[in-house]
C-alpha atoms as one frame of an Amber mdcrd trajectory, in Angstrom:
protein
   4.598   8.623  26.543   4.842   4.865  25.881   7.950   5.368  23.710   9.532
   7.597  26.374   8.907   4.901  28.978  10.441   2.218  26.786  13.516   4.347
  26.093  13.839   4.985  29.838  13.866   1.217  30.386  16.609   0.857  27.753
  18.736   3.420  29.575  18.241   1.550  32.858  19.675  -1.510  31.113  22.591
   0.713  30.033  23.086   1.542  33.720  23.103  -2.177  34.526  25.887  -2.627
  31.973  27.906   0.173  33.552  27.499  -1.395  37.001  28.496  -4.809  35.636
  31.652  -3.250  34.208  32.500  -1.503  37.484  32.031  -4.770  39.384  34.332
  -6.462  36.842  31.584  -8.850  35.789  31.879  -7.558  32.221  35.620  -8.024
  31.730  37.429  -7.126  28.501  37.209 -10.688  27.224  33.501 -10.949  28.107
  32.805  -7.612  26.366  34.679  -8.753  23.259  32.829 -12.072  23.158  29.451
 -10.429  23.748  30.136  -7.891  20.984  30.828 -10.706  18.544  27.730 -12.568
  19.732  25.538  -9.538  19.014  27.229  -8.578  15.747  27.517 -12.041  14.233
  24.582 -13.968  15.742  21.737 -12.080  17.420  21.661  -9.034  15.106  21.532
 -11.127  11.885  18.765 -13.267  13.431  16.791 -10.134  14.323  17.289  -8.808
  10.793  15.943 -11.941   9.085  13.014 -12.290  11.478  12.036  -8.611  11.189
  11.968  -8.823   7.390   9.524 -11.747   7.509   7.062  -9.876   9.727   5.854
  -7.492   7.026   3.476  -8.485   4.253   4.907  -7.776   0.821   3.436  -4.894
  -1.160   4.778  -2.758  -4.022   4.502   0.343  -1.808   6.537  -1.235   0.976
   9.143  -2.423  -1.516   9.340   1.110  -2.952   9.845   2.620   0.503  12.467
  -0.019   1.329  14.581   0.947  -1.675  13.901   4.640  -1.044  15.230   4.257
   2.503  18.249   2.331   1.221  19.057   4.975  -1.410  18.565   7.991   0.849
  20.593   6.371   3.630  23.428   5.650   1.223  23.505   9.283   0.079  23.278
  10.761   3.596  26.045   8.525   4.976  28.368   9.283   2.056  27.719  13.028
   2.291  28.360  12.982   6.048  31.705  11.234   5.566  32.608  13.732   2.848
  31.615  16.644   5.074  33.749  15.233   7.871  36.700  14.849   5.499  36.326
  18.539   4.627  35.838  19.817   8.185  38.794  17.884   9.595  41.082  18.461
   6.597  43.796  20.010   8.811  44.014  16.970  11.084  46.732  14.335  10.690
  45.536  11.738   8.143  44.938   8.754  10.442  42.939  10.933  12.829  41.127
  12.549   9.903  39.981   9.114   8.741  38.586   8.322  12.192  36.774  11.656
  12.476  35.339  11.474   8.951  34.048   7.931   9.448  32.563   8.985  12.786
  30.565  11.652  10.930  29.033   9.072   8.629  28.732   5.999  10.835  26.381
   6.133  13.798  25.680   3.333  16.249  22.632   2.359  14.176  22.805  -1.348
  15.009  23.615  -1.728  18.699  21.630   1.323  19.790  19.485   2.226  16.778
  17.634  -1.074  16.381  16.390  -1.124  20.003  15.126   2.454  19.723  13.285
   1.711  16.458  11.794  -1.407  18.070  10.584   0.812  20.921   8.957   3.295
  18.527   7.361   0.812  16.108   8.571  -2.772  15.424   6.932  -2.643  11.976
   9.495  -0.028  10.965  12.389  -2.451  11.420  12.279  -3.259   7.714  13.400
   0.318   7.010  16.092   0.035   9.675  17.393  -3.017   7.807  17.508  -0.963
   4.589  19.510   1.728   6.399  21.864  -0.893   7.792  22.514  -2.347   4.327
  23.758   1.046   3.113  25.701   1.449   6.357  27.405  -1.925   5.965  28.254
  -1.469   2.300  29.907   1.886   2.973  31.600   0.857   6.220  33.189  -2.314
   4.867  34.204  -0.828   1.537  34.905   2.923   1.622  35.768   3.212   5.331
  37.960   0.110   5.306  39.711   1.518   2.223  40.329   4.833   4.015  41.744
   3.116   7.086  43.928   0.852   4.967  45.155   3.781   2.879  44.114   2.072
  -0.333  42.768   3.799  -3.418  40.693   0.805  -4.487  37.478  -0.079  -2.654
  36.958  -3.759  -1.791  33.215  -4.209  -2.322  33.519  -7.993  -2.006  34.426
  -7.726   1.684  31.320  -5.624   2.299  29.019  -8.049   0.494  30.378 -10.996
   2.501  29.635  -9.345   5.854  27.262 -11.541   7.865  24.770  -8.721   8.450
  24.582  -7.909   4.731  24.043 -11.605   3.988  21.284 -11.732   6.619  19.676
  -8.659   5.060  19.688 -10.307   1.617  18.156 -13.503   3.022  15.499 -11.499
   4.836  14.789  -9.449   1.728  14.279 -12.568  -0.405  11.900 -14.027   2.193
  10.036 -10.713   2.288   9.690 -10.588  -1.514   8.270 -14.109  -1.545   5.971
 -13.193   1.360   7.340 -15.971   3.569   5.929 -14.793   6.871   5.757 -18.074
   8.765   9.050 -19.897   9.200   7.642 -22.211  11.854  10.106 -23.432  14.453
  12.976 -21.677  12.636  11.113 -18.387  12.897  10.570 -18.960  16.628  14.272
 -19.638  17.068  15.210 -16.512  15.085  12.825 -14.443  17.195  14.205 -15.839
  20.457  17.854 -15.313  19.534  17.174 -11.959  17.856  15.335 -10.812  20.976
  18.655 -10.901  22.844  19.962  -8.042  20.679  18.324  -5.219  22.612  19.354
  -6.139  26.194  22.855  -7.262  25.203  23.410  -4.134  23.086  22.327  -1.827
  25.906  24.564  -3.650  28.391  27.510  -3.245  26.003  26.738   0.480  25.679
  26.865   0.727  29.466  30.302  -0.887  29.623  31.656   1.658  27.116  30.404
   4.644  29.080  32.599   3.667  32.020  35.749   4.137  29.932  35.193   7.891
  29.737  37.359  10.167  31.877  36.980  13.971  32.357  40.552  14.517  31.103
  39.395  13.216  27.713  37.570  16.526  27.206  40.829  18.344  26.421  40.743
  17.304  22.767  38.572  19.807  20.875  38.154  17.397  17.938  36.264  15.150
  20.352  33.726  17.888  21.086  33.326  18.874  17.448  32.738  15.388  16.068
  30.320  14.557  18.907  28.417  17.784  18.247  28.188  16.853  14.577  27.181
  13.229  15.176  24.752  13.693  18.076  23.048  16.944  17.052  24.039  18.838
  13.896  23.996  16.051  11.287  20.729  14.461  12.516  18.967  17.839  12.539
  20.312  18.690   9.079  19.159  15.287   7.826  15.713  15.828   9.303  15.360
  19.235   7.651  16.355  17.806   4.265  13.923  14.905   4.671  11.108  17.378
   5.347  11.728  18.785   1.860  11.576  15.361   0.202   8.228  13.656  -0.474
   8.748  10.548   1.685   6.476   8.750   4.139   6.694   9.558   7.832   8.040
   6.112   8.701  10.941   6.450   6.241  11.757   9.944   7.472  11.625   8.969
  11.150  13.746   5.821  10.748  16.516   7.581   8.801  16.468  10.502  11.243
  16.550   8.354  14.395  19.314   6.057  13.131  21.323   9.111  12.097  20.803
  10.549  15.594  22.506   7.614  17.290  25.928   8.256  18.883  29.271   7.510
  17.240  29.549   4.051  15.733  31.632   1.573  17.703  32.583  -0.037  14.392
  34.933   2.896  13.752  36.885   2.192  16.934  37.075  -1.480  15.896  38.482
  -0.465  12.504  40.937   1.859  14.244  42.208  -1.076  16.286  42.359  -3.375
  13.264  44.364  -0.885  11.175  46.549   0.433  14.026  45.094   3.944  14.101
  44.565   6.018  17.272  42.501   3.445  19.178  42.530   5.374  22.473  41.134
   8.518  20.824  38.451   6.550  19.001  37.369   4.656  22.133  37.120   7.687
  24.419  35.273   9.698  21.754  32.712   6.899  21.373  32.311   6.817  25.166
  31.716  10.594  25.360  29.250  10.534  22.472  27.365   7.605  24.007  27.214
   9.289  27.407  25.792  12.474  25.892  23.321  10.476  23.815  21.439   9.625
  27.001  20.256  13.224  26.753  20.336  13.890  23.021  18.318  10.837  21.934
  15.242  11.745  24.056  15.631  15.299  22.702  15.613  14.009  19.122  12.550
  11.877  19.841  10.579  15.056  20.596  10.701  15.844  16.866   8.981  12.620
  15.844
């Protein structure tokens, strides 16, 4: 009941973001700047701080790497499945759809939900996000660019991956008290949840009923919001992993389509309009599908 109440509060903040967009308070430039603020400042701060809040133990380290490995496999398999399902689509659209299958909105929307369920589980969310970032900024960038070679260096230099490495080192050395720096990281990182939810609200307002004419939109949203998370959950039930690992991977997989894909579409001149409206539709539906998924945990 407490988790349901917290998630309800998050969705009210989403509504506030939608209202702010309708009132033109959240303009395009403000949305862009806020997105960068969350992605490059508040989210890395939250990552480092969260990693320092758990006491090191061999069991926790084992589960961290288990989460990282399983996440890596599930994301790759989902992208591969999408590549197979949408094989008849034009290549640039096929890349978008395939990446949508693998990349959920695990940062902007996933972190706040995990924080609502159990803040101690954030360390596993960080592990998931490391796999997410490595794949997104190597394989997915390569697909969008039409290159055969994967640029792993670009992925490793991403600010969120760097923050994860810093947090991991601090965790391994059991550095739990960073003093005034830790307080600053906590304060700045605490902005991630409200700002992320407000940004989600602004994206929902871009959806129009006429966008429902594209059947690929419905199929990829069905896969991302329902089918792939449920399949992941069933597989995880067959693997001997702890409940916290299973729940974190499942919940982050159950998040709507990743906004990063629409950003990559814009960067590499793919179908930006299709990517943006599909993200909006998936996010809108997630207001119902996420509470539904939470019933399983």
